[in-house]
C-alpha positions in Angstrom: 40.2 94.6 129.5 40.8 92.5 126.4 43.0 89.6 127.4 45.8 88.2 125.2 47.0 84.6 125.1 49.3 83.7 128.0 50.0 80.0 127.6 48.5 76.6 127.0 49.0 73.5 129.1 50.1 70.4 127.2 49.6 67.3 129.3 52.1 64.5 128.6 53.0 61.2 130.2 56.8 61.5 129.7 58.0 65.0 130.4 61.6 64.4 129.4 60.6 62.7 126.1 58.3 65.7 125.3 61.1 68.1 126.1 63.4 66.3 123.7 60.8 66.3 120.9 60.3 70.0 121.2 64.0 70.6 121.3 64.4 68.6 118.1 62.0 71.0 116.5 64.3 73.8 117.4 62.7 75.1 120.5 64.6 76.0 123.7 63.0 74.0 126.6 63.5 75.0 130.2 64.7 72.7 133.0 62.1 70.8 135.0 60.1 72.6 137.7 57.9 71.0 140.3 54.5 72.1 141.7 53.5 71.3 145.3 50.4 69.4 144.1 52.4 66.6 142.3 52.8 67.9 138.8 56.0 68.9 137.0 56.6 71.1 134.0 59.0 72.3 131.4 58.3 75.5 129.5 58.8 76.9 126.0 58.8 80.7 126.1 58.3 83.1 123.2 57.4 86.8 123.5 54.8 87.0 126.2 53.5 83.5 125.7 54.6 80.0 126.6 53.8 76.3 126.2 53.7 74.5 129.5 54.6 70.8 129.0 53.2 69.2 132.1 53.2 65.7 133.6 52.2 63.9 136.8 55.4 63.6 138.9 53.9 62.3 142.2 50.3 61.3 142.1 50.2 60.9 145.9 50.3 64.7 146.2 47.3 65.4 144.0 44.3 66.8 145.9 40.9 65.7 144.7 38.5 68.4 143.5 35.4 69.5 145.4 32.5 71.8 144.7 33.9 75.1 143.5 37.4 73.9 144.4 39.5 73.2 141.3 42.3 70.7 141.4 45.0 71.5 138.8 46.7 68.2 139.4 43.5 66.1 139.3 42.2 67.8 136.1 45.4 67.0 134.2 45.7 63.5 135.7 42.2 62.7 134.5 42.9 64.3 131.1 46.0 62.0 130.7 43.8 59.0 131.5 42.1 59.7 128.2 44.8 61.2 126.0 47.8 63.5 125.7 47.6 67.0 124.3 46.5 70.5 125.1 44.4 70.4 128.3 44.1 74.1 129.2 43.8 77.5 127.6 45.2 80.4 129.6 44.8 84.1 129.0 46.8 87.0 130.5 45.7 88.9 133.6 46.3 92.4 134.9 44.8 91.4 138.3 42.8 88.4 139.6 40.3 90.6 141.4 39.6 92.5 138.2 39.2 89.3 136.2 36.9 87.8 138.8 34.6 90.8 138.9 34.4 91.0 135.1 33.7 87.3 134.8 30.9 87.4 137.4 29.3 90.3 135.7 29.3 88.3 132.5 27.6 85.4 134.2 30.5 83.0 134.0 30.9 80.1 136.4 34.0 80.5 138.6 36.0 78.3 141.0 37.5 79.5 144.2 40.5 81.9 143.8 43.8 80.0 143.6 47.3 81.3 144.1 50.6 79.5 144.4 54.4 80.0 144.4 57.1 77.7 143.1 60.9 77.7 142.4 62.0 78.3 138.8 65.1 76.6 137.6 67.1 78.8 135.3 69.4 78.0 132.4 72.6 78.9 134.4 71.6 76.5 137.2 70.4 79.2 139.6 66.8 79.4 140.9 64.2 82.2 141.4 60.8 82.4 143.0 57.8 82.8 140.8 54.2 83.2 141.9 50.8 83.4 140.2 47.1 84.2 140.9 44.8 82.0 138.8 41.1 82.8 138.1 39.7 79.5 137.0 36.4 79.1 135.0 34.0 76.2 134.3 32.6 75.9 130.8 29.9 73.2 130.6 30.1 73.3 126.8 33.8 72.1 126.8 34.4 70.2 130.1 37.5 68.6 128.8 39.3 72.0 128.4 40.4 73.9 131.4 40.3 77.8 131.3 41.9 80.3 133.5 43.6 83.7 133.6 47.1 83.9 135.0 48.5 86.9 136.9 52.3 86.7 137.1 53.5 88.3 140.3 57.2 88.2 139.5 57.5 88.5 135.7 61.2 89.6 136.0 62.0 86.2 137.5 59.9 84.2 135.0 60.6 85.7 131.5 64.2 85.1 130.4 65.7 86.0 127.1 67.8 82.8 127.1 64.6 80.8 127.1 63.0 82.9 124.3 65.9 82.3 121.8 65.1 79.3 119.6 67.1 77.6 116.8 63.9 77.5 114.7 63.5 81.3 115.0 60.1 81.1 116.8 59.3 84.5 118.3 55.5 85.0 118.5 52.4 82.9 118.9 50.0 83.4 116.1 47.0 81.1 116.7 45.5 78.6 119.0 43.1 76.2 117.2 40.1 74.9 118.9 38.2 72.2 117.1 34.4 72.2 117.5 31.4 70.7 115.6 29.6 74.0 115.8 32.1 76.9 116.4 29.2 79.4 117.0 28.3 77.5 120.2 31.5 79.0 121.9 31.0 82.6 121.0 29.4 83.7 124.2 31.9 82.0 126.6 35.1 82.9 124.7 34.0 86.5 124.2 33.4 86.9 128.0 36.6 85.0 128.8 38.8 87.2 126.5 36.8 90.4 127.1 36.4 90.7 123.4 32.9 90.3 122.1 33.7 91.0 118.5 34.7 88.0 116.4 35.1 87.3 112.7 32.7 84.6 111.5 33.9 82.8 108.3 32.9 79.6 106.6 35.6 77.8 108.6 34.6 79.0 112.1 35.1 81.9 114.5 38.2 84.0 114.8 38.8 85.8 118.1 41.7 88.3 117.9 43.4 89.2 121.1 46.3 91.5 122.0 48.6 88.5 121.7 47.6 85.9 119.1 44.2 84.6 117.9 41.9 81.9 119.1 40.4 80.2 116.0 37.4 78.0 116.8 37.2 75.9 113.7 35.0 73.1 112.2 36.5 69.7 111.4 36.2 70.4 107.6 37.8 73.8 108.0 40.6 72.4 110.1 41.4 69.8 107.5 41.5 72.4 104.7 44.1 74.4 106.7 46.4 71.8 108.1 46.0 68.9 105.7 44.8 65.3 106.1 47.6 64.0 108.2 47.1 66.6 111.0 43.3 66.4 110.8 43.4 62.6 111.1 45.6 62.9 114.2 42.9 64.4 116.3 41.9 62.1 119.2 39.0 62.6 121.6 35.5 64.1 121.7 35.1 67.7 120.5 35.6 70.4 121.4 39.4 70.1 121.8 42.4 72.3 121.6 44.2 70.8 118.7 47.0 73.0 117.3 49.3 75.9 118.0 50.9 78.2 115.4 54.1 80.2 115.7 55.8 82.7 113.5 59.5 81.9 113.0 62.4 83.9 111.7 64.5 81.0 110.4 62.0 79.2 108.1 61.4 79.6 104.3 58.4 77.3 104.2 55.6 76.3 106.6 56.1 73.1 108.6 53.3 71.2 110.2 54.0 68.5 112.8 50.8 66.5 113.4 49.7 65.7 116.9 50.4 61.9 116.7 54.1 62.8 116.3 54.2 65.4 119.1 52.3 64.3 122.3 48.8 65.2 121.2 49.2 68.7 119.9 49.8 69.8 116.3 52.5 72.5 115.9 52.5 74.8 112.9 55.7 76.7 112.2 55.3 79.6 109.7 57.9 81.8 108.2 57.9 85.4 109.6 56.1 87.7 107.1 59.1 89.6 106.1 60.9 86.4 105.2 58.2 85.0 103.0 
């Protein structure tokens, strides 16, 4: 199967401050949820995609990684020791077993299967159970980025229209931008990860279209030409990195770009919906 974008994890040091910043941009942000391994999150949902703002809530609960055993908490803790920003790229799943089989056939390096359940806090103050099966991959070409597919066991408890209604009119994810010195280096891995070998090569980089949004692996010069000098200069860390996320919004007349140094390490691009341009 060809896998669409599911979500990105944005690691932040102050979860409440990050939630306020996104709310000030016109996004609806969920209440805080806790993971059993010591992290907490708040989410921003659009149609079939979400941002997971994530922080370390209780470092004492974090389990250390081992060979073939991935520690979600430790990965993001270690990421935050270097910088804030987008730490993980996540694609949708129709089933963990199917993903695992496809990835192994493609020669990808996998961690042990991982499943978990947590309590979701809803807008009206009630709670619901949500659960996920994760298929986590290792990519030696970009060790500072985590990759996994996410099978949502109870989507009816997770996706809520109240959380998908935003004052800025955001409704769909358009593009995840990955910055790389040589975008072509990432063709093989990303093609196998997404189940989509066909990509569009341009002078700026590689464009991988998925059923939900696009992954654009872009060179530094190409990125600067698209987002401008302020956002390009806000990039911190060794490449490759996940640097920007673009949404289509109903309520905008002009594109707005909020650089990463003003928004916890991730540049956000808000573009007017096509019919409103």
